[in-house]
DOPAKE-302423 format. One line per 4 residues: their letters; for each residue x, y, z of C-alpha. Coordinates in nm, 3 decimals, m for minus. Layout:
N
A> X Y Z | ... $
***
This chain:
384
XXXX> 22.188 12.171 18.654 | 22.052 12.165 18.301 | 21.676 12.188 18.252 | 21.510 11.848 18.209 $
XXXX> 21.157 11.727 18.148 | 21.133 11.603 18.506 | 21.241 11.935 18.656 | 20.992 12.127 18.442 $
XXXX> 20.708 11.888 18.524 | 20.792 11.934 18.891 | 20.738 12.309 18.839 | 20.390 12.247 18.699 $
XXXX> 20.452 12.201 18.327 | 20.201 11.963 18.169 | 20.350 11.788 17.866 | 20.025 11.597 17.812 $
XXXX> 19.833 11.914 17.731 | 19.880 11.988 17.362 | 19.886 12.350 17.255 | 19.670 12.438 16.955 $
XXXX> 19.775 12.799 16.898 | 20.106 12.950 16.799 | 20.241 13.192 17.062 | 20.485 13.444 16.909 $
XXXX> 20.789 13.556 17.107 | 20.937 13.872 16.958 | 21.227 13.870 17.205 | 21.356 13.548 17.044 $
XXXX> 21.233 13.537 16.685 | 21.129 13.896 16.620 | 21.222 14.051 16.288 | 21.449 14.302 16.459 $
XXXX> 21.643 14.028 16.637 | 21.688 13.824 16.320 | 21.794 14.125 16.110 | 22.040 14.247 16.374 $
XXXX> 22.193 13.902 16.411 | 22.222 13.849 16.036 | 22.361 14.200 15.979 | 22.637 14.153 16.236 $
XXXX> 22.726 13.804 16.114 | 22.746 13.882 15.743 | 22.912 14.220 15.803 | 23.183 14.035 15.996 $
XXXX> 23.219 13.784 15.710 | 23.246 14.052 15.440 | 23.483 14.273 15.639 | 23.699 13.972 15.729 $
XXXX> 23.719 13.871 15.363 | 23.825 14.222 15.260 | 24.083 14.231 15.537 | 24.216 13.893 15.425 $
XXXX> 24.260 14.030 15.072 | 24.453 14.328 15.209 | 24.683 14.101 15.408 | 24.748 13.877 15.108 $
XXXX> 24.816 14.173 14.880 | 25.057 14.351 15.111 | 25.233 14.051 15.263 | 25.244 13.776 15.001 $
XXXX> 25.210 13.937 14.658 | 25.486 14.201 14.702 | 25.732 13.930 14.806 | 25.653 13.700 14.515 $
XXXX> 25.841 13.896 14.250 | 26.202 14.009 14.247 | 26.225 14.135 13.889 | 26.480 14.413 13.823 $
XXXX> 26.357 14.743 13.964 | 26.061 14.578 14.135 | 26.243 14.512 14.463 | 26.332 14.880 14.516 $
XXXX> 25.977 14.998 14.448 | 25.840 14.720 14.667 | 26.067 14.809 14.959 | 25.983 15.178 14.927 $
XXXX> 25.612 15.105 14.922 | 25.628 14.868 15.217 | 25.824 15.125 15.416 | 25.551 15.378 15.346 $
XXXX> 25.279 15.124 15.408 | 25.426 15.048 15.749 | 25.338 15.405 15.845 | 24.975 15.329 15.773 $
XXXX> 24.965 14.972 15.898 | 24.834 15.078 16.236 | 24.521 15.203 16.061 | 24.437 14.841 15.987 $
XXXX> 24.395 14.792 16.360 | 24.063 14.970 16.316 | 23.943 14.690 16.089 | 24.058 14.429 16.340 $
XXXX> 23.884 14.609 16.625 | 23.559 14.625 16.429 | 23.575 14.254 16.344 | 23.642 14.166 16.708 $
XXXX> 23.360 14.398 16.812 | 23.120 14.209 16.585 | 23.239 13.880 16.730 | 23.219 13.994 17.092 $
XXXX> 22.868 14.126 17.042 | 22.751 13.788 16.912 | 22.944 13.593 17.175 | 22.791 13.760 17.478 $
XXXX> 22.439 13.758 17.337 | 22.489 13.391 17.246 | 22.611 13.301 17.594 | 22.309 13.474 17.748 $
XXXX> 22.068 13.286 17.523 | 22.242 12.953 17.573 | 22.245 12.982 17.952 | 21.882 13.094 17.961 $
XXXX> 21.777 12.808 17.733 | 21.969 12.533 17.908 | 21.964 12.639 18.273 | 21.710 12.914 18.344 $
XXXX> 21.397 12.974 18.139 | 21.385 12.682 17.898 | 21.074 12.515 18.042 | 20.829 12.733 17.848 $
XXXX> 21.033 12.762 17.529 | 20.858 12.608 17.230 | 21.036 12.373 16.992 | 21.011 12.644 16.725 $
XXXX> 21.190 12.905 16.935 | 21.438 12.644 17.056 | 21.539 12.578 16.695 | 21.565 12.951 16.623 $
XXXX> 21.799 13.006 16.918 | 22.008 12.701 16.829 | 22.069 12.828 16.476 | 22.145 13.179 16.595 $
XXXX> 22.407 13.019 16.820 | 22.543 12.851 16.506 | 22.573 13.195 16.346 | 22.750 13.317 16.661 $
XXXX> 23.006 13.037 16.634 | 23.059 13.115 16.266 | 23.111 13.486 16.337 | 23.379 13.411 16.594 $
XXXX> 23.547 13.164 16.357 | 23.592 13.424 16.081 | 23.715 13.674 16.340 | 23.992 13.456 16.479 $
XXXX> 24.081 13.345 16.126 | 24.192 13.690 16.009 | 24.271 13.898 16.318 | 24.649 13.921 16.340 $
XXXX> 24.682 14.062 16.691 | 24.435 13.841 16.875 | 24.686 13.790 17.156 | 24.802 14.151 17.163 $
XXXX> 24.619 14.186 17.494 | 24.620 13.849 17.677 | 24.398 13.998 17.948 | 24.124 14.035 17.685 $
XXXX> 24.212 13.735 17.467 | 24.191 13.472 17.743 | 23.837 13.567 17.859 | 23.733 13.591 17.494 $
XXXX> 23.854 13.236 17.429 | 23.675 13.111 17.741 | 23.350 13.278 17.636 | 23.379 13.136 17.284 $
XXXX> 23.436 12.789 17.429 | 23.124 12.837 17.641 | 22.925 12.928 17.329 | 23.044 12.616 17.147 $
XXXX> 22.962 12.398 17.448 | 22.615 12.551 17.489 | 22.546 12.514 17.116 | 22.647 12.149 17.135 $
XXXX> 22.416 12.099 17.433 | 22.127 12.249 17.236 | 22.182 12.001 16.953 | 22.241 11.704 17.180 $
XXXX> 21.912 11.769 17.362 | 21.726 11.730 17.032 | 21.625 11.368 17.077 | 21.461 11.136 16.824 $
XXXX> 21.113 11.289 16.860 | 21.231 11.650 16.859 | 21.084 11.850 16.567 | 21.363 12.020 16.374 $
XXXX> 21.331 11.912 16.010 | 21.042 12.038 15.798 | 20.924 12.098 15.444 | 20.786 12.443 15.368 $
XXXX> 20.524 12.291 15.136 | 20.387 12.052 15.400 | 20.102 12.137 15.637 | 20.223 12.285 15.968 $
XXXX> 20.355 12.031 16.217 | 20.185 12.081 16.552 | 20.493 11.958 16.738 | 20.679 12.284 16.668 $
XXXX> 20.444 12.485 16.890 | 20.472 12.248 17.187 | 20.720 12.298 17.469 | 21.067 12.189 17.362 $
XXXX> 21.153 12.029 17.696 | 20.872 11.777 17.650 | 21.066 11.622 17.360 | 21.400 11.611 17.538 $
XXXX> 21.373 11.248 17.642 | 21.488 10.926 17.481 | 21.791 10.706 17.443 | 22.014 10.945 17.252 $
XXXX> 22.331 11.029 17.444 | 22.636 11.239 17.374 | 22.845 10.927 17.317 | 22.593 10.778 17.073 $
XXXX> 22.561 11.103 16.881 | 22.937 11.145 16.840 | 22.984 10.777 16.756 | 22.714 10.785 16.489 $
XXXX> 22.859 11.103 16.341 | 23.207 10.951 16.319 | 23.072 10.626 16.172 | 22.877 10.801 15.896 $
XXXX> 23.062 11.121 15.800 | 22.873 11.146 15.470 | 22.547 11.194 15.659 | 22.709 11.443 15.893 $
XXXX> 22.850 11.657 15.614 | 22.577 11.640 15.349 | 22.249 11.475 15.441 | 22.130 11.687 15.732 $
XXXX> 22.133 11.996 15.508 | 21.825 11.856 15.336 | 21.669 11.746 15.664 | 21.713 11.373 15.605 $
XXXX> 21.871 11.312 15.945 | 21.704 11.335 16.284 | 21.888 11.650 16.390 | 21.864 11.921 16.125 $
XXXX> 22.196 12.093 16.058 | 22.392 11.897 16.317 | 22.654 11.883 16.041 | 22.702 12.260 16.059 $
XXXX> 22.799 12.238 16.423 | 23.041 11.951 16.364 | 23.215 12.137 16.080 | 23.239 12.455 16.287 $
XXXX> 23.375 12.264 16.585 | 23.654 12.107 16.378 | 23.745 12.441 16.218 | 23.738 12.612 16.557 $
XXXX> 23.983 12.357 16.696 | 24.214 12.423 16.398 | 24.180 12.800 16.446 | 24.265 12.774 16.816 $
XXXX> 24.570 12.561 16.736 | 24.677 12.821 16.481 | 24.641 13.097 16.740 | 24.851 12.901 16.990 $
XXXX> 25.126 12.843 16.732 | 25.135 13.211 16.638 | 25.131 13.311 17.003 | 25.429 13.088 17.080 $
XXXX> 25.615 13.215 16.773 | 25.557 13.572 16.886 | 25.694 13.492 17.233 | 26.004 13.330 17.082 $
XXXX> 26.071 13.630 16.857 | 26.041 13.867 17.152 | 26.320 13.694 17.348 | 26.655 13.876 17.387 $
XXXX> 26.831 13.628 17.156 | 26.570 13.504 16.908 | 26.663 13.215 16.674 | 26.777 13.288 16.322 $
XXXX> 26.490 13.344 16.081 | 26.392 13.076 15.833 | 26.495 13.110 15.467 | 26.282 13.343 15.257 $
XXXX> 26.141 13.055 15.051 | 26.019 12.876 15.363 | 25.855 13.193 15.488 | 25.673 13.234 15.156 $
XXXX> 25.542 12.879 15.177 | 25.427 12.925 15.536 | 25.255 13.254 15.459 | 25.083 13.106 15.155 $
XXXX> 24.965 12.804 15.353 | 24.837 13.025 15.634 | 24.655 13.247 15.382 | 24.488 12.938 15.233 $
XXXX> 24.390 12.819 15.581 | 24.240 13.159 15.657 | 24.045 13.154 15.331 | 23.912 12.806 15.409 $
XXXX> 23.786 12.915 15.752 | 23.633 13.229 15.604 | 23.448 13.019 15.346 | 23.326 12.777 15.613 $
XXXX> 23.204 13.061 15.833 | 23.016 13.229 15.550 | 22.858 12.909 15.413 | 22.753 12.785 15.757 $
XXXX> 22.604 13.126 15.840 | 22.412 13.124 15.513 | 22.266 12.777 15.581 | 22.173 12.868 15.939 $
XXXX> 22.012 13.195 15.831 | 21.817 13.020 15.555 | 21.689 12.769 15.810 | 21.573 13.050 16.041 $
XXXX> 21.396 13.239 15.762 | 21.229 12.925 15.627 | 21.119 12.814 15.975 | 20.967 13.156 16.051 $
XXXX> 20.778 13.142 15.721 | 20.667 12.786 15.794 | 20.537 12.879 16.141 | 20.343 13.173 16.000 $
XXXX> 20.091 12.916 15.872 | 19.984 12.832 16.227 | 19.674 12.984 16.379 | 19.728 13.231 16.661 $
XXXX> 19.504 13.270 16.962 | 19.413 13.620 16.846 | 19.438 13.660 16.470 | 19.305 14.015 16.497 $
XXXX> 19.619 14.128 16.681 | 19.940 14.182 16.480 | 20.209 13.916 16.500 | 20.469 14.047 16.746 $
XXXX> 20.747 13.868 16.556 | 20.673 14.062 16.238 | 20.774 14.401 16.380 | 21.073 14.576 16.534 $
XXXX> 20.919 14.705 16.855 | 20.971 14.540 17.190 | 21.236 14.553 17.460 | 21.403 14.227 17.358 $
XXXX> 21.433 14.338 16.995 | 21.581 14.676 17.075 | 21.874 14.526 17.267 | 22.050 14.358 16.969 $
XXXX> 21.962 14.653 16.746 | 22.113 14.901 16.993 | 22.417 14.679 17.044 | 22.503 14.743 16.681 $
XXXX> 22.573 15.104 16.781 | 22.863 14.983 16.995 | 23.051 14.894 16.679 | 22.976 15.240 16.540 $
XXXX> 23.119 15.400 16.854 | 23.422 15.170 16.823 | 23.488 15.293 16.469 | 23.445 15.659 16.561 $
XXXX> 23.676 15.626 16.862 | 23.948 15.441 16.671 | 23.935 15.685 16.380 | 23.966 15.978 16.618 $
XXXX> 24.272 15.829 16.788 | 24.445 15.736 16.462 | 24.371 16.073 16.305 | 24.518 16.250 16.608 $
XXXX> 24.830 16.032 16.591 | 24.863 16.102 16.219 | 24.831 16.479 16.260 | 25.072 16.493 16.556 $
XXXX> 25.364 16.327 16.374 | 25.671 16.532 16.277 | 25.616 16.714 15.947 | 25.934 16.579 15.789 $
XXXX> 25.816 16.222 15.853 | 25.484 16.292 15.685 | 25.658 16.440 15.382 | 25.888 16.137 15.358 $
XXXX> 25.592 15.901 15.350 | 25.413 16.110 15.087 | 25.727 16.116 14.875 | 25.766 15.737 14.894 $
XXXX> 25.402 15.678 14.811 | 25.412 15.927 14.525 | 25.728 15.770 14.385 | 25.575 15.424 14.403 $
XXXX> 25.256 15.516 14.223 | 25.436 15.713 13.955 | 25.670 15.419 13.890 | 25.402 15.158 13.848 $
***
């Protein structure tokens, strides 16, 4: 059962007692946690964008010109490139590694916030976690937008989809629990709002329901898409979640279509391929769709990260119970901060392992095959 005000009061929480001091929590909003989360998210965005450019260049651009002499050079280059195509799996594995890292950390935070330890979470830390979940959703969106072999291993893809769905559901629950009195919008130039340092669960009451929230969003799409960026709606950045949710649904549908197409092509008697012109149109449309989802993921991540940074700066104005002690959130030390920082090493190990395997495969190929590839590549570059 989700944590409620009544359940927390039953455990001894006193919502009538107002807190007057800011209590830092480095495990949630520490500088190390924020930097690690932002580094993984934006690294995934940049790497996904570069990988998208590679796919467009090698799959769409070479097929768009059939001038005399160009076709032969193109075919020779693509034959040679096919020998190296497996190296691009390293990029895909790194992107998925970034996404998986965020997904499992996000699920842990969401479950803890909604079902386990949310009674003593302040509204400030609640907002931080919610927007880091937004960055998690955005990271996964850019990953599934560009990864070509998402369904290569169904045994891994299905649990990954289920976990990503759980993250989206938990993120939605975090936003939906932000009722009318919940402090989420702020102005950095205003005096500190004391509500941010109170327990978040004490504000999770009111008449707002899931149905009302969705109905109001559908009735006023302009507010959903634009106004909450400036904090003029009750729930700050609710629009980011709605946009991500729509794009995620499109991305999942795209994955299903590609998965079915792959199954059809693998049958003993596959249907005849579509005309070349139709394939060009489909590839171009899919490339545009990928670019759109990449842009959404990057922009949403940037807005969420800006909110987190601004909110941390805003809360630094509050008095702490012991101003002589350093602010725990301003440093990198602490068990909770080391976990996301150390998790970043998993991606490093992933890269090293993949490079080792690919290098061994490359060195163990027959010598005549290696020479053929070098000849084709050399001929292509000399003819350009």
